[in-house]
N, C-alpha and C positions, 0 to 999 in steps of 0.2 A: 504493500500500500504506500502510495506516494504522500509525503507530508507536505502540506501547503506551506509556501514560503513565509507567510505571516505567522503561522503557528510555530514554524521552526525558529523564527527570530524571537518570538516570545519565550520559547524554551531556552534559547541561548541567553537572553537577558536574565532569566531567573537563575540559570546556572552560574553566570558571572557574578550575580549579586550574592549567591550563596558562597561562592569562592572568596569574594571580598570579605564577607562577614567572618568566614573561617580564618582567613589570613589576618583579619583584624585582631584576633586573639593574641597575636605575637607583638602587637604594638608596644606594650609596656617593656617587653624584653629588648626591643630595639631602641629604647630610650625615648619613646613618644607617649603621649597621653593614652591611657587605656580607653577602649571603647565604652561609652555609656549610651544612654538612650538617644542623645543627639547624634553621636557618632554612628550608631546603627541606622538612624533615619537618613543621615547624609549618604551613607553607603548604599542604601536602597534607592535614594533619589539619583545617585550617580549611575546605577546599573539598570534599573527597571525600564527607564525610557528608551533603552536600546532596542526594545521591541518595535519601535517605530523608526528605526534608523534608515530603512529603505524608503519609506514614505516621505520623510522629512530629514534628509541626511545632514544638511547644514544646521538646521534648528537643533537637532539632537546633539551635534558636535558642540555648538555654543553652550547648550545647557550642561553637558557633561563637563566642560572646562570650567564653567561658572561654579558648579558644585565642587569640582576638584580644588579650585582656589579657596573656596570657603572652607572645605575640609582641612586643607593645610593651614589656613589662618586660625583654625580652632586648636591647632597643636597636635593633630592626628598624623599618623604615619602616611605619607603621600602614596606609597606603593599600593595601599589598600584600594584606592579609587582611581588608579592609573589605567585599569583595563578599559573603562568607558571611553576616555579620550583617545586611546590608541585604536580601538575598534571603530569608533566614529570617524577618525581620520582615514582609515582604510576604506570605509564605506563611501566617504565623500570622493576619494581618489578614484574609486571604481565606478562612480555614477556621474560625476561632474567633470567639467573641463579642467585642464591643468592650471590655469590662473586661479580658479576658485580653490582647488586642492592645495596649491602652493601657499595661498593666504591662510588656509586653515592649518597647514603644517607650521607656518610661522607662529600662529597662535599657540600651538602645542609646545613649541620650543620655548616661547615666552613663559608659559605656565610652569614648565619644568624648571626653568631658571629661577622663577619665583620660589618654587619649592626648595631649590638648592640654597637660596638666600635665607629662607626661613629656618633652615637647619644649620645650627652652628657647627655641627660636626661634618658637614658635607664639603667635599673638595669641588670647587666650582669648575675646575678644568674637566674633571670626570663627569660632572652633571651636564655641562654644555656638550661634551663629546657624545654622551649617551643620548641627549635630546636630539642632536643633529643626525646621529646614525639611525635612531629609531624613526625619526620623521622621514628621512630619505628612503629607508626600507619600506615603510608603509606607503609612501607615494609610489614607489616603483611597483610593488606588488598590486596596489590598487589600480594603477594605470594598465598593468598587464591583464588584470581581470576585466577591465573595461574593454580592452582591445579584443580579448577572447570572446566576450559577450557580443561585441559588434560583429565579429567574424561568424559567430554562430547564428546571429540574426540574418546576416547576408546569406549564409548557407541555406537557412530555412526559406528565405525569400526565393533564392534560386531554385530550390527544390519545388516550391509551390508553382513558380513560373514554368518549370519543366513539366510538372504534372499537368498544368493547364494546356501546355502545348501538346502533350501526349494525348490528352482527352480530345483536343480539337482534331488531331490527326486521326484518332480512332473514330471520331464522328464522321470525318470525311471518308474513311475506309468503309464504314457501315453504310453511308449514303451511296457509295459506288456499288456495294454489294446489293443493296436494295434496288437500285436502278437496274442492275444487270438481271436480277431475278424477276422483278416485276415487268420490266419492258419486254424481255424475251417471251416470257410465258403469256403475257397479255396479247402480244402480237400474234402468237400461234393461235390462241383462243379466238381472237378477232377474225382471223382469216378463216378458220374452220367453221366458226359460227355463220359467217357470210356464205360459205360454201353449202353448209347444211340447209340454210334457209332457201338458197337458190334451187337446190335439187330435191327439196323435201318431198314434193309430190311426184316429180318425174323420175327420180332415181333413189328410191328408199335405201338400197344397200350403201350407196355413197354417203347419204345423209347419216346413216347409222355409224359408218366408219368415222365421219367427221365428228359426231358426237362422242364417240369412243376416244378419239384423240383429245377432244376438249376435256373429257373426264380425267384422262391420264395426265395431261399437262397441268390442269388445275391442282390435282393431287400432288404432283411433284413440286409445284410452286409453293403450296402450303407446307410441304415437308422442308424445303429449303428455308422458308421463312421461320419455321419452327427451330431449325438448327441455328439460325442467326440469333433468334431470341434467347436460346440457351447460352450463347456466348455472353449475353448481357446480364445473366443471372448473377446473384450475389456469389462471392467467392466461397461462402459456406456451403453452397449447394454443390455437392460433388457428384451429381448424377451424370453419367457418361453421355456424351453427345456423339451423334453420328459424324463421320468425317465429311468435310466439304468436298464437292465434286472435283475430280482431277482428270488426267488424260484418259483414264480407262472408261470414262463416260462420254467421250466425244462421239463414239460410234452411235450410242443411244441418242445423243443430241442430233446427229446427222439424220438418223432414221426419223426422228420426230419432225424435223424441218422438211424432210422429204414427204412425209405424210401431209404436211401443210401446203404442198404444191411446189416446192423447190427441190429439184433433183440434186442430191449431194453425193459426190464421190470422195471417199476417204483413202488417202495414200500415206504409207509410212516408209520413210527412207532411213536406213540404219537399223540398228538393233534396239528395240525398246528396252528401257531400264528404269528402275525406280528413281524418281527425282524428288527433291525437297517438296513438301506439301505446298508451300507458298508458290513455288515455281509452277507446279501443276495447276493450282487454282488460278493463277494469273493467265496461263495458256488457255485454260478452259473458258474463262470469262471473256477473253479476247475473241476466241472462236465463236462463242455464244453471241457476243455483240455483233460481230461481223455477219453471221448468218441471219440474225434478226434484222439487220439493215437490208440484206438482200431480200428477205421476205417482205419488208416494207416497201422498198423502192424498186425492186426488179423481180417481182414474183414470177416464177416459172423459169428464171434464168439458170442454166446449168452451172453448178458451182463445184469447185474442187477444194477440199481441205487437205493440206499436206503437212505432215509432221516429219521433220528431219532431225534425227538424233546425231549431233556431231560429238567430237571428243570433248569439247569444253563448252558447248552451247546447244541450245535447242532452238530451231527455226520453225516457226509455224506460219503458214500462209493460207489465206482464204481468197480464192480467185473466182470471179463469176464472169460469164461471157457477155452479160449485159443485153441478152436477146429476149428477155422476158417481157411481160406486159407492163412493166413499171417504167418510171422516168429516170432511173438511175439515181445514184447517191450524189446529192449536191456537194460541191467542194470548193475550196478556195486555196490556192497555193499548195495543193497537195494535201490539205487537211479537210476532212469531211466537215460540213457545216449544216447538217440536217436539222430538223426541228428539235432533236434531243442533243444531249451532250455526251452520249455514250462513246462515240469514236474519239472525241477529244479526251475523254477520261481514260482511254486505252494507254495513252502515252504516260499519264500520271501513274497508272498501275504498273506499267513496265519499269518506270524509273525506280519504283520501290525495290525492285529486284535487280537493279543494275542493267536493265535491258533497254530496248528501243523499239519503236513502232514506226513503220512507214505505211502510208495509205494514200491512194490516189488512183485516177483513171489510167487504164492501159491504152497504149497507142492503137492496138488492134480492137479496142472496144472492151467495155466491161470495167470492172473495178477490182483492185487488189489490195489486200491488207497483209502486211508481213510483220511478224513479231520475232525478235531475236532476244533470247534470254541466256545469260551465262549459267552454267551448271557447275556443281562442285565435284562431280566425279567424271573421270574420263570414260570414253566409250569403249566397250569391249571389242575384241577383234571381229572383223567382218562388218564394220559399221556402215559400209557402203551398200550392204544388201538392201533390196527393195521388196516391199510387200504391199499389196493394194487391197 
């Protein structure tokens, strides 16, 4: 259990007061007046206000020195009430600027010199030396504590700023994921719903197939949204979540797009191998976004998805012939500029994994999107093999 700072200061004040009273029993043996009721009262007045040293450091210091001088003037042993002035000076040095702390240190040196003058047996050279040494040490350690506290405050601020940046980045990632999931599946559902409505009376089998595709696509969309929401659960919830989609599901994605009216051919160059989950998810989302744009802007256009496993990189390309019934993907300077921001988001997603995306129209017609991602593992022998 953590002790509150105010409570800790109160305990410290009580402990120092008790120590002063116990030490005061030696006053007569040291040649000073023995403690009486007034002496005990002054000892308490010198120690107990230290409970407020953090709230009012300068005021507590002035009070402790005033009581110290009064205590010495009454003929009591100065050592008994010296703890309060020293601790209050350290507190001022740790909480206030150097000029204020230096002025308070000078006050303590003066009070100690007065105590030396009041004692006929004191050696002034020793008293002055002690006063200067103690004052300088308290200033030094107080200033060191102040710098340490300032560094800790800056560190906490930097950690808070970094946490805010990480939260903002995570929100951006979640927004991209939501866009990819919703835009793709809703595009497929929209196309299939239109087809089902068009052939509902004239071609019932085609209408049933379209409705079946809508059912499967909507179920998959709900499943992906459920997985994303699981990521946002509290850390205490340890329920295992299903993995996010990767390269192994691109064939399923191509089949679903094909059922929506875009013939898709999938080719694989090189030997497939496991890749980091983030790399696979990035590749899957880029292919998903590219096929969704073909479905939107060039329905019916023959499209090829190619996965090329290199030794140190994965190259994914989505190329369509642009001969469908659509108007093609609008672009500017090689960057797609359709109604959504999905294709623009491809580049942001690729940058997260050190990759790049090129997208633009082909000279022979159609549109091509190429994603290049670095991988952490080399390709096995025979990487130039081809499978379709």
